[in-house]
C-alpha positions in Angstrom: 115.5 115.8 94.0 117.4 118.2 96.2 119.5 117.2 99.3 117.5 119.0 102.7 118.8 119.0 106.3 116.9 115.9 107.0 118.2 114.0 103.8 120.5 111.1 104.5 124.1 112.2 102.6 124.8 108.6 101.7 121.7 108.0 100.4 121.1 110.7 98.5 124.6 110.4 96.8 124.2 106.5 96.3 120.4 107.5 94.7 121.7 110.2 92.4 125.5 109.7 91.1 124.4 107.2 88.2 122.1 109.7 86.2 124.3 112.4 86.9 127.9 113.2 84.5 130.1 114.3 86.9 130.7 115.2 91.0 129.8 119.1 89.6 126.4 117.9 88.5 126.0 115.6 91.5 126.8 118.5 94.1 124.8 121.1 92.2 121.8 118.5 92.4 122.3 118.7 96.1 123.2 122.3 96.4 126.9 122.4 97.9 129.4 124.1 96.4 132.0 121.6 95.2 134.6 121.7 97.7 131.9 121.4 100.3 130.5 118.4 98.4 134.1 116.7 98.3 134.8 117.5 102.1 131.4 115.9 102.7 131.6 113.0 100.4 135.0 111.8 102.0 133.9 112.3 105.7 131.2 110.1 105.0 132.2 107.2 102.5 135.9 107.5 104.0 137.2 107.6 100.6 137.5 110.5 97.8 134.7 110.9 95.5 136.5 110.0 92.2 138.2 106.7 93.4 134.4 106.1 94.9 132.9 106.5 91.4 135.3 104.5 89.7 135.1 101.7 92.4 131.1 101.8 91.1 131.5 102.0 87.3 134.1 99.1 87.8 131.8 96.9 89.4 128.7 98.1 87.5 130.9 97.0 84.1 131.9 93.6 85.2 127.9 92.8 86.7 126.5 94.0 83.2 129.3 91.8 81.6 128.4 88.6 83.9 125.1 89.2 82.7 125.9 89.0 79.0 125.1 92.8 77.7 128.0 92.8 75.2 126.9 96.2 73.7 129.8 98.2 74.0 127.6 101.3 72.9 125.0 100.6 75.5 127.7 99.8 78.4 129.4 103.1 77.9 125.9 104.9 77.7 125.2 103.5 80.9 128.0 104.4 82.5 128.4 107.9 81.7 131.3 107.4 79.0 130.7 109.6 75.9 131.9 107.2 73.4 132.9 103.6 73.5 136.5 104.9 73.1 135.8 105.9 76.6 135.2 103.0 77.7 137.7 101.1 75.9 140.2 103.4 77.9 138.5 103.2 81.3 139.1 99.2 80.7 142.6 99.4 79.9 143.4 101.7 83.1 141.7 100.4 85.7 141.9 96.1 84.3 144.8 96.6 82.9 143.4 94.9 79.5 140.9 95.6 76.6 137.1 95.2 77.0 137.5 92.0 74.9 140.1 90.4 76.9 138.0 91.4 80.5 134.9 89.5 78.8 136.6 86.3 78.1 138.1 86.2 81.9 134.8 86.8 83.3 132.7 84.3 81.0 136.1 81.9 82.0 135.1 82.5 85.9 131.9 82.3 85.4 132.3 78.9 84.0 134.5 77.3 86.1 132.5 78.2 89.2 130.7 74.8 89.7 127.3 74.2 90.8 126.3 73.4 94.6 126.2 69.8 94.7 122.8 68.9 96.5 
């Protein structure tokens, strides 16, 4: 899927970022230079592409852990890390804790939510 003049840039990025290894790959897929892609990204999304991608990975990681997926190899593959060590470092850099601690925090928060009384 190449970005065409009639294709919505935001939709294109959202539909294709997860399958690409880097911003360069997404720009190439859109048939845009990296510098133009980065400028356009910031004008459309309001934040730099790298910052947006980190936010997406953080949300996806929390979602996977919330759903009970604790296989770090599988999670690291889905999030585009080359090794589980990359996932561990991402966790430390973005959550300030290990993936084990993050998993425990999510489990505690999930258990502390009370079901709606009807």
